[in-house]
N, C-alpha and C positions, 0 to 999 in steps of 0.2 A: 772951471764950472763948466759942465756940458747942460746946454741948452736943449731940453725936449721939444721945443715949441714945432720945430722942422718936422722932428717925427710923427707927432700927434697927428700936424695937419696933412703930410702925403698919405700916412698910414689911414684917417679916417676920410679922406676924399677917395684912397683906391678901396674901403670895404663899401662906402656909400654908391661908387662905381660898380663895384657886383653886384648890389641889393638893385641894382636898375637892369643889369642884366640878367637878373632874374627873370624878370617878365617875360622874355623871351620863352624861355623851356614852361612858364607858366600859360602859353598863349598853346604853346602847343601840345600841351595837356589839354587843354580844352578843345583844341580841334579835333582831339581823339573820336575815334568811332566807338571806343569802348568805354560804356556808362564808368566802369571801373577804374580806367585810366583817366577819364576827366575829372574825378575826384580828386587826382595829384596835382592839382592847380591849386588848391588851401595851403600846402605846404611850402612852395614857390611865392605863394603871396605874402605869408607869414614871414618868410626867410627874408623875404625883398625889405618890409616893414620895419623888421630887425634891422637889417645890416645898414639900411638909408637911415634911419634915426641913430642908431649909434655911430655910424661913419659921421652924419651929419652933425649932430653932438659936439666930436671930435673936433673937427673943420670949426666949425662955432666958437669953441672954448680958445683955439690957437690961430684965429684968423689974422694977418697981416701979411706983408712983403715979405719972402726970402730972398735976401741978396745971394745969398752962397751957402752952401752946405758944408761942415768942416769934416776931416775924414772919418771923427771919432763919431759925428753924428750920421756920419754913410755907412759906418758898420753897424749902429744900430736902427735906423732907418730900413736897412735891407733886412734885419731879422724880423722887426717887427712886422714889415709891411708883407713878405709871406705869410708868417705865423699867423695873422691877423686875417688873412686871406684864405688859409685853411679854415680856421676857426669858424667862418662866419659861410663858406662854402659846403661844410657839412650841414647846416641847417637844416635846407630842404630836402635832403638825402635825407635826413634822420626826422622829418614831419610828414612828409610825403609818401608816396604811394608806395617805395620801397621797405618801409617801415624799418629802416635797421635801428640798432642803437647808437647811440650819440659815439660809443668808440668805433663802432663801423664805419659810421657817416665819415667820420676825421679821416679815418684810416683813408677811405677810399677818394676823398677829396684833398689830403694830402698826395697821392698817389696820384691823383689827377694835376693839380699844380705844379705837380715837381717833374711832370710827365714821365712818371713810371710805370705806369699801367699795372701794377699789382691789383688784382682785385677781389674782395668779397662777397659780391653780388652774385647769386646762383638764381639762374633762370634769364639770363639776357633776353635770350626770344620772345619771352612774355613782358616784359618790364615795360612800365608805363613811358611812352614818347619823351615825355617831359623829363622823367630822369635821363635817361638814356643822351638825348641831346645837352643837358647838363653835365656831364660825364665829359663829352666830347667838349664843350665849351671850356671848361676847366684847361682840359690839356692846350686846346689853342690859346688860351690867354698865359699859359705857362709856358710853352714854346717862345712867345714873341718877348714874354718878359726875362727870358734866360738870354734870350739874343741883345737887349737894350742893356741889360746888368752888366753882361759880358765889354760894352763898349762904353759906358757911363758909367760905372762901378768899380767892377775887379780892378782895370788898368790903374787907377787914383790909387786904389788901396793896395797896390804891389801884393796882392795875392796868390800864392802859386807858382809864380812868373809870370803870372799876366801882364806884368809891365811892359815885357819886351812888344806888347801891341799897341802902348800908348802912344805912339808917334800915329798909330792907325784911328784911336778915338777923339770923338771930337776935344773930350777935356785933356788937356795939358798943364795943368797948372795943380796947385796942391788942392782945391778946392772944387766942388759940381758947381757949374754955373747953370742959370736958368735957362738959357738958351739953346741946352742940348735936347730938349722938347720938339725942335726943329728936325734933328735929327733921329729922335725916335719915332716921329711920323712917318719918314721916309722908310726907315727900316722896316715898318711895321707896314706900310703900304707894297714894298716889295714880299712880304710873309702873307700879305692876303693876296696878290696876284699870284703866287706858286699854289695857295690853298685853293683860290678859285679855280687854278687851271689843272690843278688835281682833280677835284671835282667833276670837269667838265670830262677828263679825260677817263676816268672810273664811270661816268654814267653813260658815254659812247660807248663803251664795252661792256655794256649791258647789266650793270650794277643798278637796282632800282634809284632812285633819286632821294628820298631819304637815307639809304644807308650810304649813298656815296658822299652826302653831306657829312656826316659823321665820322666817317674815314676818310675824306678829305682834311677835315680838321685834326683828326689825331694822327694820320702819318705826315704831314708835314713838320707836325711837333714834333715827331718822332715818339710819341706817346706809346700807342698801342691798345687803346680802349676800343672796342667793337662792340656791334650792336649785338653780336652771335655770339653764344657760349664756345662755339667752333671755331672763332676769331673769323681769318682771312678766307679759312678753308671753307667754311659754309657756300663761298661764292665760286668756287673755283668746280663748276659744274661745266657740262659740256658745251661750247657756244661761248664762253667767259673764258677761255684759258690766259689770255694776257693780261688778267687782272694781277697776278701775282708781278710780270715784268713793270706794269705801271706803278704798281708802289713800293717796289724797289727802286726804281728811278727815282720818284718823291723821297722816298728814305735817304738817299745818296743826295739828294739836293739839300734836305733838309740838315745833314750834316756836313754839309761845306760852310766857309765864310759868309756870312752875310753881309759884313763890311766891304767883301771882296763884289759880292753880287752889286751894293749900294753902289761902289766906284763904276761898275761896268752900266750900270741903267743911267747914273749921274752925268758919269765923264766918258763911256762908249768904251773904259779899258778891260776888254772881255780876254787881253792876253794871261791879264796873271791867272784866271781858273786853271791856263795850263802849265803857267810858269812857279805857280808859288810852291814851296817846298811842301809846307804842311798838306796843300790837295794832293800833291803827286803821291808822298810818303802814303797816306790814306788809302787813295786808290791803288796802289800796289799791297799793302797788307791785307785790303779784302781782298785781291785779285789772288795771292798767294794763297791764304786760308780757303778760299772757294775752292779752288783746285785740288787742295789737299783732302778738304770735304767733299768733293767730287769722285774721287776716288775709292773712298771709303764705301761712299753710299752705291757705285756701281760694283766691288769686289761681293759689298757684302748681301744686295739685294737683286743681282743681278739684271737691272735697269738699263734701259738706253742712256746713252752719253748726257741727250739732250733733255730729257727728264729729270736725271742727274744732276746736272748741271742748276738747271731750274728749281730743283726743292733744295741745295746746297747754297746756290748765292741768295735766294731768298733768306732763306733763315739765317745764313752768316752774318748779311746783312741788317736782321731784324735783331740780331741780337748783338752786334759789335756796335748799332749806333745808340740801341738801348730802346728802339720802340716796342719790343716782345709780342710784336703778331705769331701768329704760327700757322701755319698750313700744313705741317705734319706733328706726330709726336714726336720730337727726336729723342725722347726716352728709349724709344726702339733699336735705335743707331747704336747700341752699345757703349763701353765706358771708354773708349776713344774719341766718338762725339762728344761724351759727357766730358772728359777733358777739356777736348777745344773749348766749346761753347763754354763753361764755366772759367776757363782763362781769360779768351777776349770779350766777356761781357764787363773785363774791368777797364777796357781801353779806350772806346769812346770814339767820335768823331773829332771833327775840327774845335780850336777855340773860334767864338763867335757864332756857332750854330747853335740847333735846338737838341743836339744829342746829348748824350751824357758821360761816365765815366770819367778818366783820368786826362782825357783829350791828348791826341796824338803829338803835338807838340812838346810834352812835357817828354814825351820817349826820345822824341829827335833830339831835344836838351840834354837828355842821359846819355844817349850814344855818342854828342859831338864832347861831354865830359868823360868820357871813357874812351875815346880815344886819344883825347889830347893827353890824357892822364899815361894814357902807354906809351905815347908818342915820346914824352918826358923822362918815362922810365927809358927807354932805348936809346934817348938824346939829350943826357943830364943837361949839357952845356946848350939846348937849343930852345929856339923862341917860337913856341905854338899858339895859336889863338882860335878859340872856338867859334862858330859862326852859325847862325839862323838868318837862311831867307837873304844871305851875302852879308849880314851886320854881325859885327865881333858880340858876342856873350861876355857882359860883365858878371864878378864873380856874387854879386847880390842874387842875380838871375837863378846861377846853378844852387845858390843857398836853399830859395825859395823851392823851386822845384824837387830838391833833396828832400826838404823839410814837408812839402805836401805828401811826397810818397811814402815817408815814414808815418804820419798824420793819418794817412788814407787806408794802411794795412793795419796799422794799432785799432783804428775804429773800425774797422770790418772783423778782427779779430774778437775785440770786445765785445761787439754785437754778436757774433756766433757763441762766442763761452756763454753770454747771458742767455741766447735764447736756448743752447743748449741745457742749461741751467734749469730753463722752463718746462722742460720733458720733451722739446722734442728732439728728434732721431737726429743723428751727425748729418746726414746727406742734407735733410730738412734744415739744418739750422744753419749749415755752411751757405748750401745756396740763398737762402730765403736774406740771411746775412749779405751776402754780394748782391742779390737782388734790390734791397733798400740801398746800400752804400751805395751803388754804381747805376741807380735810379732804373734799371732794364726791364722788371715786369716780371714775368714767368721764372723759375727756378726749376731745378732739379729733381727728379725723383714723382712719385707718387702722388706726394700731397700738394706741391708748390710747382709741379711741373706745368707743360705746355697742355697737360689735360686735364690740369687740377685747379685748386682754387685756393685761398687765403683764410676763405670763413670759417675752417674748423680751427685755423690757430688760437689759443687763449687771447683774449683782451690786452693782459700784460706785453703779450709779443707783438700785438698789432699797435700797440703804442709806443714800445720802443722800436720796431721798425719807422713807423711814422717818422719818429726823432732822426734816424738813420736816412728816411729819402730827403730832410730840409737839410741835414748836416752835408750828405754829397752834393744835394745841387748848390748848393750856396759856398760850395768851396771848403769847408773846413772851418776856415781860419777867420771866415766871415762871421761864423758861430763863435765859436771857443775863446777866440778871443774878450768876447763879452764877460767871459768867467773868471776876466786876468785881474785881479787887484790893481795894477799899475794900468789899468786902462781907464779906473775912475779916478784916477789919482790926479791931483793939476786941473 
């Protein structure tokens, strides 16, 4: 018999905390010099009241000490908390100055909390400051949330091969224990430190403080929401040239394992930043694709090497990490660039980071499995052991990773077919499905590409994409297992 009290208690507490956080963008609206923007405060006030009252009622109904959370409760808690946060985060976007329908607001909130970065908001340049800040805050919350989940939940749930990181997480038992809060706090402080550092760098290089604050939150979270319709490209004027390089550096930082940062800050173990195989493989992939794209940009547009390098590095890092910022309309780069960007959106960064996608370590595990299989074919009597970071990989890791690959692409294909059935053209359907499942942000083509917007899609497509964002962010099995009858038996 599954007990729902821990699920209700934690989810209610998170929703109530989210409601309290709505007071910050409410204050930003009240401080606006534009009377129309000041009126936006009421949507946040009402959203805060609804969230705090609903979350508080859930906490009151389930109040009591929690000694541990079982594996089954862990699956339910993960799905309920992320879905609940998106449901209530959409309220002020619907009731506030943006005047979005609830379907649009839910799409925007889910895109924010999952750090996807796809947006339906048109006219960001003139949007209310409270709404802009709330979108950035949602991505910041989602970024730190996925880091904590990668260390507290997924290794113990053995999702998609994440069990190989169990020794690095604080919970090595079969239950989640309450003292994980101290590690969550430490990871949050490191995350906040990098956010503050990013803000100072952007501000120091000429970005106005308000925009620097918003972009710092969405950069370290590898989310990609911007305060401008032209994204980061709106700030790349004369005198602010280094901004794209600053953002690139912090997108890469956000894509590295925060558990290694935790060890570096607490134990002084900085060597792992240079010796960890996942980090080295990630940097190698980014370097190789950037050089390939740089050659393409140089030949196609006859630009100098440094400009081609900057354009290529920024946009490759932005897509591969799932951030989704744009400094140029790469639709104009031709079919070769389309193919590269479509493929790399699925890769993602490192496990235990804020980035999206399938994660680098799964490709390493798959390559290790292929290598061992090839060697066994060549030497049938030989004994070969696949390793990751010097540790042997067990069969359950291989099965988990291969199952993850299958479910990942099956979900992508299913979503793409359904979107095409709703009337989207082939390129839009494929890239919209990919950008949702991979939590990237912009897709390809004129409609959902870097110069486009998701506002014109039908509501059914937006809701399906929101479901795809949640599936992709929570590693699929965390959600799909809830639909198995066997999960509820016993």
